[in-house]
N, C-alpha and C positions, 0 to 999 in steps of 0.2 A: 504493500500500500504506500509506503513512504517513497518508493521509487517513482510512483506516479506523481506524488506531491512535489518532489524535487526535480521532475523532468521539465525544466524551463526552456529547453532548446527544441525538444522533440515531442511528438505525440506518442505517449507510451501505452503499450498494451501488455498486460501480464496475466498469467494464469499459473498458480502454484509457483514452481521455480523456473518457468519459461517466460521470457519477456522479449519484446521487440520495441525498437525506437524508430519512428518514421520522421525523416526530415525532408525538407524541400527547399528549393531556392530558385532564383531567376537565372542562375548561371551554374556551370559545372564547378567553377571555382568556389562559389558560395556553398554549394552542396558539400564539397570536399572539406571546406573549413568547418561547417556545421558537424560533419561526420567526425572529424578529429575532436571537436569540442565535446560532442556527446560521449565519445569513448573516454576522454579525460574525466568527464562528469561521472560516468558509470564506475570507473576505476576508483575515484574518490569515495563514492557511496559505498562500494564494497569494502574498501579499506576502513572507513569509519564504522561500518557494521561488524568489523572483525571477520569478514568473509573474503574469499578469493575468487576473482573473476575467472571462469573456466575459458581460457583462450582457445581450447580445442573445440568448444561448442559455439564460439563466436563467429558469426557469418555476416558478410556484407552482400547486399543485392542492390544494383542500380537500375532504376527505371528510366529508359530513354538516354542513359549515359553509362559509362563504365567508371566507377569510383576508383580513386587511388587506393593502393594497398595501405593498410595501417599496421603498426607494430605495437604489440603488447608483450612486455617482458621478453624482448628479443625474439618474439614469435611474430612472423609476418603473416598477416591475414589477407589473402587475396580475394578479390570480388568473385562472386559466383553468378552463373546465369540462372540458377534456381535454388531456392531454399525450401525447407519444410518447417512450417510453424503450426503447432497444434493439429497435426495431421493433414494440413493442406499444403500442397506443393505450389509455391508461388514462383512464377517465371518472370524473367526480366522483360519479356515481350507481352506480359499480361494475358497470355493464352493459357488454356487448361489442358493441353495435350499430355503433359507429363502426369498431371494429377489423374486424368481419365485413364491413362495407361496403367498406372499403379492400382487404381480402383478396380479396373477390369480384371487384373490379375488376382486381386483378393476375392472378387465375386466368383471367378471361375474356380478358384481353390475351394470356396465355400460350396459351390455346386457339386464339386467332386466329393466333398465330405458328406453332403446329403445323400449322394448316390451310393457311397460305400458304407459309411458308418451308420446311416439310417435306413439301410435297405430292408430291414426287417420291421420297420415301423409302419404305421398306417399313413395314408396321405394326409390325414388331419394333423398328425404329429410332425410329418415332414414339412407341412405348411407353416407350422409354428417355428420350426428351425429356419425356414426361409426368411421370416420376418426378423428373426434374431441375427442370423448369419449374413444375410444378403441385404435386405432393406435397411438394416441398421447401418451398414456401410454407406448406403446411398444418402440416407437422411443425415448422418453425422456430418456436420459442417455444410449441410445442403444449401443453406441460405447464402453461403459464401460463393458457391460456384454454379449451382443449378440454374438460377435465373439468366445467367449470361452464356450458357452453352449454345453453340450453334447447332444446326440440325444434324450435321454429321457426327458431332460429339455426342449428342443426345441419342442418336440411333446406335452408335457404338456402345454406349452404356446400356441401352435397352437390350441389345443383342446378348450381352453378357448376362443380364438379368434373366433373359429368356432361357439361357442354358440351365439356370437354377430352377426355373419353372418346369422344364422338361425332367429334371431330376426329381422334383416333388411328385410328379404324376407317374414317374417310371418310364418315360419315353426314351428311346435311344438318343445318343448325343447328336446324331445327324439324321436328316430326313424331313419330309414334308409334315407339317403339323399346324393346326389352327391355334397358335399360341395365344392370340388375342382372346379367343373364345375360352381357352383354358383359364387365362387370368381372370376373366369376368366370372367364370363359374366358381373359381376359388376365392373370389373377392380380393385379388392381389392387384394393387394399383400399378399403373404404368409409370415410367420415369416422368412423363409429361404431367400426369396427375399428381405425382409427388411434388413436382416443381410448383404447380399451382397451389397446392396445399401449404407448403412451407412459406411461399410468398404471401398468401392470404393471411396466415397466422401472424407473420411478422408485421404486416400492414395493420392488422387489428390491434396488436400489442402497442403499436406506435401511435395510432390515431383514435382508438376507441374512446378515450377520455374526452377529446375535443368533439367527437360526434355526440356523446351524451350531453354535453353542454348546449349543443344546438337544439 
């Protein structure tokens, strides 16, 4: 909490022991100067708290420019093209290709687990596993990435989810099947439906107080 209070240069976001500082400027020079100032501020905070800044977990990402490397305790931190913060892969080009690729891998692995480890369970039980093992991945951080996916990315994510649906009902991995009908029968929402839901919930949380006043 105190990190956020003393973050006078950057916009700080933190959860447990993970934190990020966002800075911006009108020029590359200004951004690099603010970056070095934030690093000095963070090092001072850790020192005053009796803690040690983990330079091995410290990362730099530039949006629309490549930041200068920074040095912490003789360790040179080079800028990266993507970082992962609280489970979300953030790319320097602000695209979601890496995050979707990682998410698809997790979903296909979950589908394989449903197919193998839950092969003796009923469809009802395998459906429960789908919501925990597959839809849980999609919804986690969903508001951060789902609303801005393009059609190709959304279709790619839906294809992976469909593999898990096939595992739930016991269909072969490949072959013709009316997956949309199966999802409807099992009451499993599509990726587009999940996107609409998380967006609507976020909008309600943000604006329902003002609507009540009207």
